[in-house]
Each structure stands twice: as C-alpha cells, then as structure tokens.
C-alpha positions as MATLAB code, in Angstrom:
seq = 'XXXXXXXXXXXXXXXXXXXXXXXXXXXXXXXXXXXXXXXXXXXXXXXXXXXXXXXXXXXXXXXXXXXXXXXXXXXXXXXXXXXXXXXXXXXXXXXXXXXXXXXXXXXXXXXXXXXXXXXXXXXXXXXXXXXXXXXXXXXXXXXXXXXXXXXXXXXXXXXXXXXXXXXXXXXXXXXXXXXXXXXXXXXXXXXXXXXXXXXXXXXXXXXXXXXXXXXXXXXXXXXXXXXXXX';
ca = [
      12.042   35.204   29.667;
       9.052   35.208   31.765;
       7.498   32.749   32.938;
       4.247   32.840   30.866;
       7.219   32.164   27.615;
       8.770   29.511   29.191;
       5.451   27.988   29.908;
       4.443   27.826   26.378;
       7.485   26.347   25.283;
       7.523   23.331   27.535;
       4.428   22.608   27.435;
       3.835   19.182   26.048;
       2.665   18.417   22.470;
      -0.753   16.919   22.156;
      -0.120   13.462   19.579;
      -2.220   13.866   16.790;
      -4.913   10.861   16.360;
      -4.626    8.854   13.010;
      -7.271    6.404   11.388;
      -5.782    3.955    9.355;
      -7.975    2.194    7.362;
      -6.468   -0.749    5.561;
      -7.751   -4.521    5.450;
      -4.790   -6.114    5.239;
      -3.283   -6.932    8.842;
       0.169   -7.123    8.130;
       0.238   -3.760    6.718;
      -2.383   -2.366    8.952;
      -0.103   -3.591   11.977;
       3.010   -2.157    9.694;
       1.682    1.489    9.588;
      -0.062    1.571   13.235;
       4.266    0.220   14.315;
       5.828    3.102   12.293;
       3.060    5.726   13.160;
       3.417    5.153   16.652;
       6.806    5.006   16.740;
       6.370    8.316   15.652;
       4.715    9.908   18.251;
       1.089    9.560   16.982;
      -1.930    7.937   18.317;
      -2.871    5.305   16.196;
      -6.370    3.545   15.836;
      -7.104    0.620   12.918;
     -10.679   -0.121   11.296;
     -10.518   -3.159    8.593;
     -13.527   -2.143    6.840;
     -15.000    1.153    5.553;
     -17.956    0.626    8.047;
     -15.552    0.209   10.659;
     -13.971    3.421   10.358;
     -17.390    5.524    9.835;
     -18.452    4.267   13.261;
     -15.165    4.969   14.663;
     -15.111    8.220   13.375;
     -18.983    8.945   14.551;
     -17.190    8.218   18.536;
     -13.820    9.950   18.480;
     -12.253   13.104   16.374;
      -9.224   12.223   14.201;
      -7.022   14.643   12.831;
      -5.888   12.023   10.226;
      -7.447    9.460    8.229;
      -4.816    7.475    5.991;
      -7.135    5.654    3.586;
      -6.803    2.311    1.596;
      -9.347    2.273   -1.433;
     -10.172   -1.316   -1.842;
     -12.280   -2.556    1.333;
     -14.322   -5.700    1.844;
     -17.061   -3.719    1.957;
     -17.534    0.177    1.205;
     -15.323    1.595   -1.105;
     -12.411    3.560    0.332;
     -13.608    6.675   -1.432;
     -16.486    6.606    0.012;
     -15.437    6.556    3.195;
     -13.284    9.374    2.584;
     -16.464   11.379    0.636;
     -18.492   11.021    3.561;
     -15.662   11.901    6.510;
     -14.905   15.057    4.300;
     -18.623   16.180    4.374;
     -18.986   15.591    8.325;
     -15.364   16.663    9.016;
     -13.781   19.019    6.436;
     -11.137   19.591    8.375;
      -9.691   16.001    8.572;
      -6.723   15.140    6.533;
      -6.234   12.385    4.552;
      -3.309   10.002    2.622;
      -4.731    7.781    0.281;
      -2.804    4.101    0.220;
      -3.686    2.004   -2.203;
      -2.751   -1.420   -4.031;
      -4.448   -0.647   -7.078;
      -3.681    3.206   -8.509;
      -5.033    4.680  -11.221;
      -5.135    7.916  -12.451;
      -8.812    8.291  -12.616;
      -8.861    6.939   -8.703;
      -5.549    9.034   -7.614;
      -7.246   12.028   -9.636;
     -10.647   11.417   -7.755;
      -8.401   11.317   -4.309;
      -7.591   14.612   -4.414;
     -10.114   16.330   -5.689;
     -11.689   15.272   -2.513;
      -9.150   17.016   -0.437;
      -6.415   14.091   -0.076;
      -2.835   15.222    0.732;
      -1.190   12.508   -0.761;
      -1.827    9.476   -3.034;
       0.860    6.496   -2.283;
       0.455    3.694   -4.315;
       1.741    0.529   -2.671;
       4.337   -0.694   -1.392;
       5.569    2.646    0.144;
       8.456    2.910    2.063;
       8.330    4.135    5.816;
       9.934    7.635    5.079;
       7.219    8.136    1.961;
       4.154    7.450    5.124;
       5.902    9.247    7.319;
       6.322   13.021    5.226;
       2.664   12.129    3.604;
       1.675   12.089    7.397;
       3.666   14.692    8.473;
       2.766   17.297    5.330;
      -1.076   16.348    6.388;
      -0.838   16.926    9.738;
       1.077   20.433    9.428;
      -1.930   21.485    6.871;
       1.234   21.909    4.005;
      -0.747   22.497    0.234;
      -1.273   18.855   -1.274;
       0.834   17.391   -3.525;
       0.371   18.764   -6.755;
      -2.076   16.674   -9.034;
       1.073   16.608  -11.533;
       2.814   14.713   -9.039;
       0.538   12.611   -7.838;
      -0.343   11.341  -11.498;
       3.139   11.110  -12.746;
       3.765    8.658   -9.438;
       0.777    6.735  -10.469;
       1.703    6.235  -14.430;
       5.340    5.207  -12.833;
       4.126    2.587  -10.473;
       1.630    1.564  -13.758;
       4.681    0.717  -15.573;
       6.293   -1.010  -12.964;
       3.584   -3.194  -12.832;
       2.922   -3.898  -16.770;
       6.693   -4.925  -16.489;
       6.304   -7.368  -13.650;
       3.550   -8.883  -15.117;
       5.409   -9.075  -18.253;
       8.062  -10.034  -16.980;
       6.927  -13.220  -14.323;
       4.681  -14.202  -17.159;
       8.229  -14.425  -19.204;
       9.760  -16.374  -16.870;
       6.693  -19.063  -16.182;
       6.265  -18.980  -19.642;
      10.142  -20.231  -20.173;
       9.389  -22.963  -17.381;
       7.505  -24.674  -20.252;
       9.877  -25.248  -22.915;
      13.412  -25.134  -20.953;
      14.284  -27.811  -18.231;
      17.367  -25.966  -17.406;
      15.524  -22.622  -16.240;
      12.962  -25.165  -14.383;
      15.389  -26.838  -12.588;
      17.712  -24.323  -11.712;
      14.744  -22.700  -10.379;
      14.068  -25.646   -8.121;
      17.345  -25.874   -6.485;
      18.740  -22.271   -6.457;
      15.923  -19.914   -5.916;
      15.835  -16.610   -6.628;
      19.135  -16.276   -7.865;
      18.282  -17.236  -11.492;
      16.059  -14.449  -11.935;
      18.779  -11.809  -11.560;
      18.164  -10.857  -14.881;
      14.666  -10.431  -14.830;
      13.184   -7.252  -14.441;
      11.286   -8.570  -10.843;
      10.706   -7.231   -7.736;
      12.364   -9.332   -4.177;
       8.144  -10.103   -3.974;
       7.957  -11.259   -7.001;
      11.009  -13.260   -7.804;
       9.989  -14.584   -4.057;
       6.414  -15.808   -5.526;
       7.742  -17.256   -8.276;
      10.185  -19.653   -6.223;
       7.732  -20.520   -3.441;
       4.885  -20.745   -5.936;
       2.734  -17.793   -4.315;
      -0.368  -18.349   -5.806;
      -2.542  -15.931   -4.025;
       0.569  -12.943   -5.067;
       0.601  -13.628   -8.293;
      -3.230  -13.803   -9.179;
      -3.345  -10.716   -7.276;
      -0.400   -8.923   -9.407;
      -0.272  -10.769  -12.347;
      -4.019  -12.389  -13.008;
      -4.830  -15.803  -14.510;
      -2.168  -18.047  -15.869;
      -2.826  -20.942  -18.393;
      -2.622  -24.640  -17.308;
       1.140  -24.527  -18.842;
       2.252  -21.413  -17.129;
       1.173  -23.102  -13.613;
       3.227  -26.008  -14.204;
       6.230  -24.384  -12.406;
       4.252  -23.097   -9.423;
       2.417  -26.731   -9.151;
       5.582  -28.552   -9.187;
       7.208  -26.087   -6.855;
       3.517  -26.429   -4.406;
       3.978  -30.422   -4.802;
       7.916  -30.105   -3.538;
       6.946  -27.798   -0.763;
       3.931  -30.441    0.489;
       6.406  -33.373    0.434;
];
C-alpha cells in the first residue's frame, strides 16, 4: 500500500448534518440523542418557519420531518426544501399517519415514512438508508405499514372506550383499576401507553389518540384525577 492509499483509507469520515423538525420537545430531544450517538451532527427546529430559516443558513444532508406543526404544514416545508435543495434526503415521522399523506411524501422524494411511535432501530435504519442514497422504501411497503398502523390505532380507540364504558356499569372493574392499576387491563389489546393513560387519567393522551368522550365515559378519569389531587 502506498502513502496515498493509506491516507485515503484512514481519512476521517465527515459526519452528516441532520435537521430534525419536530414540535414535541420530548420526541425532538430523543431523536437528537439517538442520532448524535450514531455520529451525526443534529440541529432541531420546533416549527416549519424555524426549519426553513435554518436551511437558509446551513447545508443539511437530511431532514427528519414531522408533518403536523404549529405553523406550516410539514409537507409544505418538505416541498420547499426539495425545490431549493433537491439533493437533501427526507425521512417523514408523524403521529397522524394516513395513506394519502404517505403517498404525497413519497412523491416528494421522501426515503421513508414512519408512523409514531417508532423504535430507535427503525429511525436509525431509515436515516442510514437515506444518507447512503439508497432507493426509497417501496410505496407498497409504506402503504402497508400505514394501513397496519391505522388498524392498530382503531383497535386502541375501541379498546380504550370499551374499558371506560365498563367502568360506568362495573363497579368491581372501577375499583380494581383504582387499586391495582394497569395489571387489570392485561386482557385488553392496549399498548403500554394506553394503559398508563387510563390508569393515570391522562386526558391529553386520551383526547389525542381516542377523541372526545362522553361525561359518563370520563367519570373514571375524573375520579382518578381527584384521587391524585388528594
């Protein structure tokens, strides 16, 4: 091996620059930690406007983009970024996955579309693939993933409502939930987050993932919150 070849082989790799556009601070910080540990340089933007401003000031290899933001629709941000800097990779993350938005994202050149919640390995794989310039995940695979997520979300809604409806007429279940917590829900098709939301009375989670509830359905939640207050 000559000196030139040895120098090339041992030349340090320049880390990729990634902008994470995500308005939920806990999610943004979690992604920053995961991607920084992988050796990437990570910047955060909490709004679409912030993301576009940062893109005007700095060059990024990849945009990890949430779609629902407090100001500009995330899809519009992607469209603007791609128009100005078409070589920028894109990975979409969203808590409001739909087939239509998945198709739109892939048409704009996104590498992958990840419904929340996703695992660390899923985001690492998507980011690595996008940065390596691999072909985008096939649209059929993305649609299948989204349809599975929509089905799981529907089941979650139905199961949460089933539990809360039972607490209206089943005092034994009501008391068991109060005293024993999520162990009582082991036979329901509920995620750990859904179980925790019911048991703790997390109205923010329930409103986001289930929707508005009747006064009767909310009775257990209010009692739980009253107990916590005491």
